[in-house]
PDB file of N, CA, C and O in Angstrom:
ATOM      1  N   UNK A   1      -3.967  42.535  36.297  1.00  0.00           N
ATOM      2  CA  UNK A   1      -4.359  42.663  34.922  1.00  0.00           C
ATOM      3  C   UNK A   1      -4.128  41.334  34.195  1.00  0.00           C
ATOM      4  O   UNK A   1      -3.080  40.715  34.375  1.00  0.00           O
ATOM      5  N   UNK A   2      -5.071  40.893  33.392  1.00  0.00           N
ATOM      6  CA  UNK A   2      -4.994  39.626  32.668  1.00  0.00           C
ATOM      7  C   UNK A   2      -4.058  39.750  31.477  1.00  0.00           C
ATOM      8  O   UNK A   2      -3.959  40.797  30.836  1.00  0.00           O
ATOM      9  N   UNK A   3      -3.386  38.660  31.208  1.00  0.00           N
ATOM     10  CA  UNK A   3      -2.468  38.652  30.066  1.00  0.00           C
ATOM     11  C   UNK A   3      -3.078  37.841  28.922  1.00  0.00           C
ATOM     12  O   UNK A   3      -3.798  36.866  29.140  1.00  0.00           O
ATOM     13  N   UNK A   4      -2.775  38.263  27.724  1.00  0.00           N
ATOM     14  CA  UNK A   4      -3.239  37.563  26.531  1.00  0.00           C
ATOM     15  C   UNK A   4      -2.285  36.415  26.233  1.00  0.00           C
ATOM     16  O   UNK A   4      -1.092  36.644  26.033  1.00  0.00           O
ATOM     17  N   UNK A   5      -2.787  35.183  26.198  1.00  0.00           N
ATOM     18  CA  UNK A   5      -1.944  34.010  25.951  1.00  0.00           C
ATOM     19  C   UNK A   5      -2.308  33.316  24.639  1.00  0.00           C
ATOM     20  O   UNK A   5      -2.044  32.127  24.466  1.00  0.00           O
ATOM     21  N   UNK A   6      -2.892  34.035  23.755  1.00  0.00           N
ATOM     22  CA  UNK A   6      -3.333  33.457  22.490  1.00  0.00           C
ATOM     23  C   UNK A   6      -2.199  32.943  21.618  1.00  0.00           C
ATOM     24  O   UNK A   6      -2.346  31.908  20.969  1.00  0.00           O
ATOM     25  N   UNK A   7      -1.087  33.635  21.590  1.00  0.00           N
ATOM     26  CA  UNK A   7       0.030  33.228  20.733  1.00  0.00           C
ATOM     27  C   UNK A   7       0.608  31.901  21.193  1.00  0.00           C
ATOM     28  O   UNK A   7       0.969  31.066  20.364  1.00  0.00           O
ATOM     29  N   UNK A   8       0.703  31.691  22.495  1.00  0.00           N
ATOM     30  CA  UNK A   8       1.235  30.429  23.012  1.00  0.00           C
ATOM     31  C   UNK A   8       0.296  29.271  22.661  1.00  0.00           C
ATOM     32  O   UNK A   8       0.754  28.188  22.296  1.00  0.00           O
ATOM     33  N   UNK A   9      -0.991  29.495  22.770  1.00  0.00           N
ATOM     34  CA  UNK A   9      -1.959  28.455  22.415  1.00  0.00           C
ATOM     35  C   UNK A   9      -1.882  28.124  20.928  1.00  0.00           C
ATOM     36  O   UNK A   9      -1.917  26.958  20.535  1.00  0.00           O
ATOM     37  N   UNK A  10      -1.778  29.144  20.128  1.00  0.00           N
ATOM     38  CA  UNK A  10      -1.691  28.919  18.685  1.00  0.00           C
ATOM     39  C   UNK A  10      -0.428  28.149  18.326  1.00  0.00           C
ATOM     40  O   UNK A  10      -0.446  27.293  17.441  1.00  0.00           O
ATOM     41  N   UNK A  11       0.660  28.452  19.011  1.00  0.00           N
ATOM     42  CA  UNK A  11       1.914  27.728  18.761  1.00  0.00           C
ATOM     43  C   UNK A  11       1.776  26.264  19.130  1.00  0.00           C
ATOM     44  O   UNK A  11       2.235  25.392  18.393  1.00  0.00           O
ATOM     45  N   UNK A  12       1.143  25.981  20.275  1.00  0.00           N
ATOM     46  CA  UNK A  12       0.920  24.597  20.686  1.00  0.00           C
ATOM     47  C   UNK A  12      -0.003  23.866  19.727  1.00  0.00           C
ATOM     48  O   UNK A  12       0.218  22.701  19.396  1.00  0.00           O
ATOM     49  N   UNK A  13      -1.017  24.549  19.293  1.00  0.00           N
ATOM     50  CA  UNK A  13      -1.965  23.968  18.342  1.00  0.00           C
ATOM     51  C   UNK A  13      -1.278  23.659  17.018  1.00  0.00           C
ATOM     52  O   UNK A  13      -1.503  22.604  16.425  1.00  0.00           O
ATOM     53  N   UNK A  14      -0.449  24.572  16.565  1.00  0.00           N
ATOM     54  CA  UNK A  14       0.289  24.355  15.317  1.00  0.00           C
ATOM     55  C   UNK A  14       1.227  23.159  15.454  1.00  0.00           C
ATOM     56  O   UNK A  14       1.380  22.378  14.515  1.00  0.00           O
ATOM     57  N   UNK A  15       1.851  23.014  16.612  1.00  0.00           N
ATOM     58  CA  UNK A  15       2.750  21.881  16.849  1.00  0.00           C
ATOM     59  C   UNK A  15       1.978  20.568  16.822  1.00  0.00           C
ATOM     60  O   UNK A  15       2.441  19.586  16.243  1.00  0.00           O
ATOM     61  N   UNK A  16       0.806  20.548  17.444  1.00  0.00           N
ATOM     62  CA  UNK A  16      -0.017  19.341  17.439  1.00  0.00           C
ATOM     63  C   UNK A  16      -0.450  18.979  16.017  1.00  0.00           C
ATOM     64  O   UNK A  16      -0.427  17.811  15.630  1.00  0.00           O
ATOM     65  N   UNK A  17      -0.836  19.975  15.258  1.00  0.00           N
ATOM     66  CA  UNK A  17      -1.236  19.720  13.883  1.00  0.00           C
ATOM     67  C   UNK A  17      -0.076  19.193  13.036  1.00  0.00           C
ATOM     68  O   UNK A  17      -0.261  18.323  12.185  1.00  0.00           O
ATOM     69  N   UNK A  18       1.107  19.725  13.278  1.00  0.00           N
ATOM     70  CA  UNK A  18       2.283  19.265  12.542  1.00  0.00           C
ATOM     71  C   UNK A  18       2.590  17.806  12.876  1.00  0.00           C
ATOM     72  O   UNK A  18       2.921  17.020  11.989  1.00  0.00           O
ATOM     73  N   UNK A  19       2.481  17.447  14.147  1.00  0.00           N
ATOM     74  CA  UNK A  19       2.727  16.058  14.558  1.00  0.00           C
ATOM     75  C   UNK A  19       1.677  15.132  13.957  1.00  0.00           C
ATOM     76  O   UNK A  19       1.994  14.034  13.502  1.00  0.00           O
ATOM     77  N   UNK A  20       0.427  15.584  13.960  1.00  0.00           N
ATOM     78  CA  UNK A  20      -0.652  14.784  13.395  1.00  0.00           C
ATOM     79  C   UNK A  20      -0.420  14.570  11.902  1.00  0.00           C
ATOM     80  O   UNK A  20      -0.597  13.463  11.395  1.00  0.00           O
ATOM     81  N   UNK A  21      -0.029  15.620  11.207  1.00  0.00           N
ATOM     82  CA  UNK A  21       0.248  15.533   9.773  1.00  0.00           C
ATOM     83  C   UNK A  21       1.400  14.565   9.511  1.00  0.00           C
ATOM     84  O   UNK A  21       1.357  13.796   8.551  1.00  0.00           O
ATOM     85  N   UNK A  22       2.420  14.598  10.352  1.00  0.00           N
ATOM     86  CA  UNK A  22       3.563  13.707  10.194  1.00  0.00           C
ATOM     87  C   UNK A  22       3.135  12.246  10.391  1.00  0.00           C
ATOM     88  O   UNK A  22       3.545  11.373   9.626  1.00  0.00           O
ATOM     89  N   UNK A  23       2.313  11.977  11.412  1.00  0.00           N
ATOM     90  CA  UNK A  23       1.823  10.621  11.642  1.00  0.00           C
ATOM     91  C   UNK A  23       0.984  10.142  10.452  1.00  0.00           C
ATOM     92  O   UNK A  23       1.098   8.988  10.038  1.00  0.00           O
ATOM     93  N   UNK A  24       0.156  11.013   9.912  1.00  0.00           N
ATOM     94  CA  UNK A  24      -0.662  10.646   8.761  1.00  0.00           C
ATOM     95  C   UNK A  24       0.197  10.348   7.538  1.00  0.00           C
ATOM     96  O   UNK A  24      -0.109   9.435   6.771  1.00  0.00           O
ATOM     97  N   UNK A  25       1.272  11.117   7.353  1.00  0.00           N
ATOM     98  CA  UNK A  25       2.183  10.868   6.234  1.00  0.00           C
ATOM     99  C   UNK A  25       2.854   9.502   6.386  1.00  0.00           C
ATOM    100  O   UNK A  25       2.978   8.761   5.411  1.00  0.00           O
ATOM    101  N   UNK A  26       3.288   9.167   7.609  1.00  0.00           N
ATOM    102  CA  UNK A  26       3.914   7.873   7.854  1.00  0.00           C
ATOM    103  C   UNK A  26       2.916   6.745   7.606  1.00  0.00           C
ATOM    104  O   UNK A  26       3.264   5.712   7.034  1.00  0.00           O
ATOM    105  N   UNK A  27       1.688   6.947   8.035  1.00  0.00           N
ATOM    106  CA  UNK A  27       0.648   5.954   7.822  1.00  0.00           C
ATOM    107  C   UNK A  27       0.386   5.761   6.331  1.00  0.00           C
ATOM    108  O   UNK A  27       0.218   4.635   5.863  1.00  0.00           O
ATOM    109  N   UNK A  28       0.352   6.858   5.597  1.00  0.00           N
ATOM    110  CA  UNK A  28       0.134   6.803   4.156  1.00  0.00           C
ATOM    111  C   UNK A  28       1.267   6.045   3.463  1.00  0.00           C
ATOM    112  O   UNK A  28       1.018   5.222   2.582  1.00  0.00           O
ATOM    113  N   UNK A  29       2.491   6.317   3.855  1.00  0.00           N
ATOM    114  CA  UNK A  29       3.640   5.615   3.271  1.00  0.00           C
ATOM    115  C   UNK A  29       3.557   4.117   3.561  1.00  0.00           C
ATOM    116  O   UNK A  29       3.836   3.296   2.687  1.00  0.00           O
ATOM    117  N   UNK A  30       3.176   3.765   4.783  1.00  0.00           N
ATOM    118  CA  UNK A  30       3.052   2.356   5.163  1.00  0.00           C
ATOM    119  C   UNK A  30       1.996   1.664   4.307  1.00  0.00           C
ATOM    120  O   UNK A  30       2.218   0.560   3.808  1.00  0.00           O
ATOM    121  N   UNK A  31       0.849   2.317   4.141  1.00  0.00           N
ATOM    122  CA  UNK A  31      -0.225   1.742   3.332  1.00  0.00           C
ATOM    123  C   UNK A  31       0.202   1.605   1.873  1.00  0.00           C
ATOM    124  O   UNK A  31      -0.117   0.620   1.207  1.00  0.00           O
ATOM    125  N   UNK A  32       0.930   2.613   1.389  1.00  0.00           N
ATOM    126  CA  UNK A  32       1.392   2.583  -0.004  1.00  0.00           C
ATOM    127  C   UNK A  32       2.347   1.410  -0.227  1.00  0.00           C
ATOM    128  O   UNK A  32       2.241   0.708  -1.232  1.00  0.00           O
ATOM    129  N   UNK A  33       3.278   1.194   0.705  1.00  0.00           N
ATOM    130  CA  UNK A  33       4.223   0.079   0.577  1.00  0.00           C
ATOM    131  C   UNK A  33       3.500  -1.257   0.652  1.00  0.00           C
ATOM    132  O   UNK A  33       3.844  -2.197  -0.064  1.00  0.00           O
ATOM    133  N   UNK A  34       2.500  -1.337   1.518  1.00  0.00           N
ATOM    134  CA  UNK A  34       1.734  -2.571   1.655  1.00  0.00           C
ATOM    135  C   UNK A  34       1.018  -2.900   0.347  1.00  0.00           C
ATOM    136  O   UNK A  34       1.011  -4.052  -0.086  1.00  0.00           O
ATOM    137  N   UNK A  35       0.420  -1.892  -0.280  1.00  0.00           N
ATOM    138  CA  UNK A  35      -0.275  -2.099  -1.550  1.00  0.00           C
ATOM    139  C   UNK A  35       0.714  -2.491  -2.642  1.00  0.00           C
ATOM    140  O   UNK A  35       0.423  -3.366  -3.458  1.00  0.00           O
ATOM    141  N   UNK A  36       1.881  -1.849  -2.662  1.00  0.00           N
ATOM    142  CA  UNK A  36       2.899  -2.192  -3.657  1.00  0.00           C
ATOM    143  C   UNK A  36       3.322  -3.648  -3.510  1.00  0.00           C
ATOM    144  O   UNK A  36       3.470  -4.354  -4.507  1.00  0.00           O
ATOM    145  N   UNK A  37       3.519  -4.102  -2.269  1.00  0.00           N
ATOM    146  CA  UNK A  37       3.912  -5.492  -2.044  1.00  0.00           C
ATOM    147  C   UNK A  37       2.809  -6.452  -2.483  1.00  0.00           C
ATOM    148  O   UNK A  37       3.094  -7.500  -3.063  1.00  0.00           O
ATOM    149  N   UNK A  38       1.559  -6.101  -2.211  1.00  0.00           N
ATOM    150  CA  UNK A  38       0.447  -6.949  -2.643  1.00  0.00           C
ATOM    151  C   UNK A  38       0.378  -7.019  -4.159  1.00  0.00           C
ATOM    152  O   UNK A  38       0.083  -8.072  -4.724  1.00  0.00           O
ATOM    153  N   UNK A  39       0.651  -5.901  -4.816  1.00  0.00           N
ATOM    154  CA  UNK A  39       0.612  -5.894  -6.279  1.00  0.00           C
ATOM    155  C   UNK A  39       1.745  -6.741  -6.860  1.00  0.00           C
ATOM    156  O   UNK A  39       1.556  -7.414  -7.873  1.00  0.00           O
ATOM    157  N   UNK A  40       2.909  -6.713  -6.232  1.00  0.00           N
ATOM    158  CA  UNK A  40       4.021  -7.538  -6.698  1.00  0.00           C
ATOM    159  C   UNK A  40       3.660  -9.007  -6.589  1.00  0.00           C
ATOM    160  O   UNK A  40       3.933  -9.789  -7.500  1.00  0.00           O
ATOM    161  N   UNK A  41       3.049  -9.383  -5.478  1.00  0.00           N
ATOM    162  CA  UNK A  41       2.659 -10.776  -5.275  1.00  0.00           C
ATOM    163  C   UNK A  41       1.608 -11.178  -6.300  1.00  0.00           C
ATOM    164  O   UNK A  41       1.675 -12.273  -6.860  1.00  0.00           O
ATOM    165  N   UNK A  42       0.649 -10.313  -6.547  1.00  0.00           N
ATOM    166  CA  UNK A  42      -0.402 -10.611  -7.523  1.00  0.00           C
ATOM    167  C   UNK A  42       0.190 -10.767  -8.920  1.00  0.00           C
ATOM    168  O   UNK A  42      -0.243 -11.632  -9.681  1.00  0.00           O
ATOM    169  N   UNK A  43       1.162  -9.950  -9.258  1.00  0.00           N
ATOM    170  CA  UNK A  43       1.794 -10.033 -10.572  1.00  0.00           C
ATOM    171  C   UNK A  43       2.541 -11.356 -10.722  1.00  0.00           C
ATOM    172  O   UNK A  43       2.511 -11.964 -11.793  1.00  0.00           O
ATOM    173  N   UNK A  44       3.196 -11.799  -9.684  1.00  0.00           N
ATOM    174  CA  UNK A  44       3.918 -13.071  -9.725  1.00  0.00           C
ATOM    175  C   UNK A  44       2.928 -14.219  -9.892  1.00  0.00           C
ATOM    176  O   UNK A  44       3.160 -15.124 -10.693  1.00  0.00           O
ATOM    177  N   UNK A  45       1.838 -14.190  -9.152  1.00  0.00           N
ATOM    178  CA  UNK A  45       0.840 -15.251  -9.254  1.00  0.00           C
ATOM    179  C   UNK A  45       0.268 -15.341 -10.663  1.00  0.00           C
ATOM    180  O   UNK A  45       0.073 -16.439 -11.184  1.00  0.00           O
ATOM    181  N   UNK A  46       0.004 -14.213 -11.273  1.00  0.00           N
ATOM    182  CA  UNK A  46      -0.574 -14.235 -12.616  1.00  0.00           C
ATOM    183  C   UNK A  46       0.429 -14.783 -13.633  1.00  0.00           C
ATOM    184  O   UNK A  46       0.031 -15.422 -14.607  1.00  0.00           O
ATOM    185  N   UNK A  47       1.708 -14.543 -13.419  1.00  0.00           N
ATOM    186  CA  UNK A  47       2.712 -15.076 -14.349  1.00  0.00           C
ATOM    187  C   UNK A  47       2.733 -16.595 -14.278  1.00  0.00           C
ATOM    188  O   UNK A  47       2.809 -17.270 -15.305  1.00  0.00           O
ATOM    189  N   UNK A  48       2.665 -17.129 -13.063  1.00  0.00           N
ATOM    190  CA  UNK A  48       2.665 -18.577 -12.921  1.00  0.00           C
ATOM    191  C   UNK A  48       1.373 -19.177 -13.463  1.00  0.00           C
ATOM    192  O   UNK A  48       1.396 -20.263 -14.044  1.00  0.00           O
ATOM    193  N   UNK A  49       0.269 -18.501 -13.287  1.00  0.00           N
ATOM    194  CA  UNK A  49      -1.004 -19.001 -13.791  1.00  0.00           C
ATOM    195  C   UNK A  49      -0.974 -19.069 -15.314  1.00  0.00           C
ATOM    196  O   UNK A  49      -1.460 -20.039 -15.896  1.00  0.00           O
ATOM    197  N   UNK A  50      -0.424 -18.075 -15.956  1.00  0.00           N
ATOM    198  CA  UNK A  50      -0.339 -18.064 -17.414  1.00  0.00           C
ATOM    199  C   UNK A  50       0.550 -19.203 -17.896  1.00  0.00           C
ATOM    200  O   UNK A  50       0.243 -19.850 -18.898  1.00  0.00           O
ATOM    201  N   UNK A  51       1.649 -19.452 -17.190  1.00  0.00           N
ATOM    202  CA  UNK A  51       2.556 -20.536 -17.565  1.00  0.00           C
ATOM    203  C   UNK A  51       1.852 -21.877 -17.378  1.00  0.00           C
ATOM    204  O   UNK A  51       1.965 -22.766 -18.223  1.00  0.00           O
ATOM    205  N   UNK A  52       1.136 -22.020 -16.283  1.00  0.00           N
ATOM    206  CA  UNK A  52       0.411 -23.254 -16.006  1.00  0.00           C
ATOM    207  C   UNK A  52      -0.619 -23.517 -17.096  1.00  0.00           C
ATOM    208  O   UNK A  52      -0.756 -24.651 -17.554  1.00  0.00           O
ATOM    209  N   UNK A  53      -1.338 -22.494 -17.515  1.00  0.00           N
ATOM    210  CA  UNK A  53      -2.338 -22.638 -18.572  1.00  0.00           C
ATOM    211  C   UNK A  53      -1.688 -23.067 -19.888  1.00  0.00           C
ATOM    212  O   UNK A  53      -2.237 -23.893 -20.617  1.00  0.00           O
ATOM    213  N   UNK A  54      -0.544 -22.514 -20.181  1.00  0.00           N
ATOM    214  CA  UNK A  54       0.155 -22.865 -21.424  1.00  0.00           C
ATOM    215  C   UNK A  54       0.603 -24.321 -21.387  1.00  0.00           C
ATOM    216  O   UNK A  54       0.461 -25.035 -22.379  1.00  0.00           O
ATOM    217  N   UNK A  55       1.134 -24.765 -20.269  1.00  0.00           N
ATOM    218  CA  UNK A  55       1.585 -26.155 -20.130  1.00  0.00           C
ATOM    219  C   UNK A  55       0.383 -27.098 -20.213  1.00  0.00           C
ATOM    220  O   UNK A  55       0.452 -28.149 -20.851  1.00  0.00           O
ATOM    221  N   UNK A  56      -0.700 -26.720 -19.575  1.00  0.00           N
ATOM    222  CA  UNK A  56      -1.916 -27.543 -19.615  1.00  0.00           C
ATOM    223  C   UNK A  56      -2.417 -27.684 -21.057  1.00  0.00           C
ATOM    224  O   UNK A  56      -2.824 -28.768 -21.472  1.00  0.00           O
ATOM    225  N   UNK A  57      -2.385 -26.606 -21.799  1.00  0.00           N
ATOM    226  CA  UNK A  57      -2.828 -26.636 -23.196  1.00  0.00           C
ATOM    227  C   UNK A  57      -1.927 -27.552 -24.022  1.00  0.00           C
ATOM    228  O   UNK A  57      -2.423 -28.299 -24.865  1.00  0.00           O
ATOM    229  N   UNK A  58      -0.622 -27.507 -23.797  1.00  0.00           N
ATOM    230  CA  UNK A  58       0.310 -28.365 -24.522  1.00  0.00           C
ATOM    231  C   UNK A  58       0.052 -29.835 -24.203  1.00  0.00           C
ATOM    232  O   UNK A  58       0.101 -30.688 -25.089  1.00  0.00           O
ATOM    233  N   UNK A  59      -0.221 -30.125 -22.936  1.00  0.00           N
ATOM    234  CA  UNK A  59      -0.480 -31.510 -22.547  1.00  0.00           C
ATOM    235  C   UNK A  59      -1.777 -32.021 -23.176  1.00  0.00           C
ATOM    236  O   UNK A  59      -1.856 -33.184 -23.571  1.00  0.00           O
ATOM    237  N   UNK A  60      -2.774 -31.176 -23.269  1.00  0.00           N
ATOM    238  CA  UNK A  60      -4.038 -31.583 -23.897  1.00  0.00           C
ATOM    239  C   UNK A  60      -3.830 -31.868 -25.374  1.00  0.00           C
ATOM    240  O   UNK A  60      -4.444 -32.787 -25.916  1.00  0.00           O
ATOM    241  N   UNK A  61      -2.986 -31.105 -26.029  1.00  0.00           N
ATOM    242  CA  UNK A  61      -2.728 -31.317 -27.446  1.00  0.00           C
ATOM    243  C   UNK A  61      -1.886 -32.571 -27.664  1.00  0.00           C
ATOM    244  O   UNK A  61      -2.041 -33.242 -28.684  1.00  0.00           O
ATOM    245  N   UNK A  62      -1.007 -32.898 -26.736  1.00  0.00           N
ATOM    246  CA  UNK A  62      -0.151 -34.076 -26.848  1.00  0.00           C
ATOM    247  C   UNK A  62      -0.957 -35.347 -26.567  1.00  0.00           C
ATOM    248  O   UNK A  62      -0.637 -36.402 -27.115  1.00  0.00           O
ATOM    249  N   UNK A  63      -1.994 -35.271 -25.727  1.00  0.00           N
ATOM    250  CA  UNK A  63      -2.823 -36.407 -25.372  1.00  0.00           C
ATOM    251  C   UNK A  63      -4.267 -36.173 -25.810  1.00  0.00           C
ATOM    252  O   UNK A  63      -5.101 -35.863 -24.960  1.00  0.00           O
ATOM    253  N   UNK A  64      -4.593 -36.303 -27.056  1.00  0.00           N
ATOM    254  CA  UNK A  64      -5.966 -36.013 -27.503  1.00  0.00           C
ATOM    255  C   UNK A  64      -6.970 -37.037 -26.998  1.00  0.00           C
ATOM    256  O   UNK A  64      -8.172 -36.778 -27.053  1.00  0.00           O
ATOM    257  N   UNK A  65      -6.522 -38.200 -26.502  1.00  0.00           N
ATOM    258  CA  UNK A  65      -7.428 -39.235 -26.031  1.00  0.00           C
ATOM    259  C   UNK A  65      -8.134 -38.841 -24.734  1.00  0.00           C
ATOM    260  O   UNK A  65      -9.180 -39.407 -24.414  1.00  0.00           O
ATOM    261  N   UNK A  66      -7.591 -37.891 -23.986  1.00  0.00           N
ATOM    262  CA  UNK A  66      -8.165 -37.516 -22.692  1.00  0.00           C
ATOM    263  C   UNK A  66      -9.443 -36.752 -22.834  1.00  0.00           C
ATOM    264  O   UNK A  66     -10.046 -36.366 -21.833  1.00  0.00           O
TER     265      UNK A  66
END
């Protein structure tokens, strides 16, 4: 007589899905941290650019002959 093995298959399938979900969560966290780091770098660059522009403007005002 054949035995029904559906519950064991469903348990294995659920385990695979849980592992897949966990890997996707880790991947999402990695991508999120990468974007945060890129944004920090971009923010720093813009601060220096603004300072550079201000200094350039002051130098132009100090040397009107240029």
